[in-house]
C-alpha positions, 0 to 999 in steps of 0.5 A, a space after each residue: 738524155 735530155 733529162 740529164 741536162 746539157 754539157 758545159 760546151 752546149 751551155 756556152 753555145 746557147 749563151 753565145 747564141 742568145 748574147 751575140 747580136 748586133 752589138 758585135 757589129 759596132 765594136 770596131 767603130 767604138 774602138 776607133 773612137 777611144 783607141 785599141 788599148 782603151 777598148 781592150 781594157 773596157 772589153 776585159 772589164 765588161 767580160 769580168 762583170 758579165 761573168 760575175 753576174 752570169 754566175 749569180 744568175 746560174 747560182 740563183 736558179 741552182 739555189 732555188 732548185 736545191 731548196 725545191 728538191 733538197 729542202 731548206 738545208 741547201 744554202 749556197 755560200 760563195 766560199 763554202 759550197 752547199 751546206 748539208 751536202 756530203 762533199 760540200 759541192 755536190 748537188 741533188 740530181 736536178 733534171 730539167 724535166 722535173 721542174 720547169 725552173 724559176 723565171 728571172 722574175 721569180 728569182 728576183 721576187 725570192 730575193 727582194 719583194 713580189 712587185 720587183 718581178 713586175 719591174 723586171 718583166 716590163 724592162 725585159 720586154 722593153 729591152 729584148 723587144 728593142 733588141 729584136 727591132 734592131 735585129 730586124 733592121 740589120 737583117 733587112 739591111 744585110 739582105 737588101 745589099 745582096 746582089 740576088 735579093 729581089 728588088 721588089 722586096 723593099 725594107 717593109 716587105 723584107 721585114 715581113 718575110 723575116 717575121 714569117 721565117 722566125 715564127 715557127 722555131 718559137 713554137 718549140 717547147 724548150 730553148 734547149 731544142 735550139 741547141 743545134 741551131 745555136 751552133 750556127 751563131 758560134 760558127 758565124 762569129 768565128 767566120 766573121 773574125 776570119 773574114 775581117 782579118 783576111 781582108 785586113 792587110 790589104 785594107 790597112 795598106 790602103 789607109 792614108 798616113 793621116 789615118 793611123 790607129 791610136 792606142 788611146 784617144 777621146 777619153 770622153 767617149 769611153 763611157 759610151 764605148 763601155 755601154 757598147 761593150 756591156 750591150 755586146 756581153 748581155 745574154 742575161 735575159 736568156 741566162 736563167 732559162 739556159 741555167 735550167 739546162 746545166 748538167 750537174 750545176 755545182 758552184 765550180 762548174 757554173 763559175 767555169 762556164 760563166 767565166 770561160 764563156 765571157 773570156 772566150 767572147 772577149 777575145 773574139 770581140 777584141 779580134 773583130 774590133 781591132 781587125 776592123 780598126 786596123 783595116 779602116 782607122 778613123 773612117 769607121 767613126 760615124 758608121 753603124 756597122 763594120 759590114 758597111 765598110 766592105 764592097 757589096 759584091 765581095 764574094 766573101 762578104 756576101 757569104 758573111 752577110 748570109 751567115 750573119 742573117 742566119 745567126 740573127 734569125 736564131 738570136 730572134 727566136 732565142 729572145 722570144 722565149 724569155 719575152 714570152 715568159 715575161 708576158 705570161 708572168 704579167 698576165 698571171 699577176 693580173 689574172 691569178 688563174 691564168 695557166 700557160 698552154 701550147 696555144 698561149 705560147 704560140 699566140 704570145 710568140 706571134 704577138 711579139 714577133 709582129 710587134 717587133 716587125 711592125 715597129 721596125 717598119 714604122 720606125 726604120 731609124 729606131 736604132 738610136 732609141 734602142 741604144 738609149 733604152 739599152 743604156 738605161 734598162 740594160 744595166 738593171 737587167 745585167 748588173 743590178 738585178 743579178 746582184 740583188 738575186 745573189 743576196 740569197 746565197 752570198 755571204 753578207 760581206 761579199 754581197 756588200 762588196 758587189 753592191 759597192 762595185 756594181 752600183 756606181 758602174 750601173 749609175 755611170 751607164 745610166 747617165 751615159 745612156 741619158 746623154 748626161 755625161 760623156 760624149 756619144 760615139 757618133 
């Protein structure tokens, strides 16, 4: 039953669907810039970082829901479990139908102070909105490379068609309703891995002797490459909503989901990146997508472009849900009596989709701007804010350790996003 929540597998599928986007398309180019061993280390570190902060958000939702249902006696400690719980790890029966659950902003407010939720909502809108613009730009490129795509539909017309296609699914009442569609995203990720490796031997044999692959190179590009890795692992804007759907959200179960999902994604990302790098070597540098390297009329990659189109359409719809909540939250702060309704959800969804589509039409070269915004705002959403939220349930010593680990990493990413340190990948 839906009220009982979703299994670990379903939660991982939802995380993949919301997190696997355009970042995966540039990982081979990033590996070509820094070498395959350097990239492996960056992906592994990014995976651990993403897993830890995903777990923090899961536990933030669980902590507040436990207080809501079980009273203030339920307080989570990293090495202790839930106090006043019979077995130290059990939770009261938490059913998504009982309480809509806290938003990301509400979690941050509970851990810090009220005005921080406004900062988060604004950052979430900018970051997720930028991601949606990127989706539309990549989708337009995929579709217009298909041999059967109508020639009369250029860049602008294609984006309008995409906006019309993505709107209906945003009218669903819950992100959990997209669980079955989310399977498409996971399937496409593995199809992409297979396709790249299927073509890799013949592509690699065509490389010249002066285009060899390197284990380590261009250390000064490693910070920019790490920003790309983190961008590819970011599913935190959907994470809080997905956390509401977890069945029996114990401390260990949530950790297993978070670390299992990011570890699996890390393996797949490395296979895609190395497969592309092995195939084309340093000629990948300067390219915006691994898909640009394959022939337009290649049947396998025609199918892959269609599959990627399907997965990114689902990703757009999944991004709408947290963005819509942020809009409602900002309005409610300005108008306390404002109440969410079905009509308001439909109107906000339409506004957000139109805003992203119009931006993609007006600024077709906005990818560099989106990368900048992701480097500047992304670390706050996926590192700093989860760390602040974890104050509610981590022991003080553990939280301070996280603080002194995460803040320097975030600062380096911010400086790289602003172009103040390191060299860009392109």
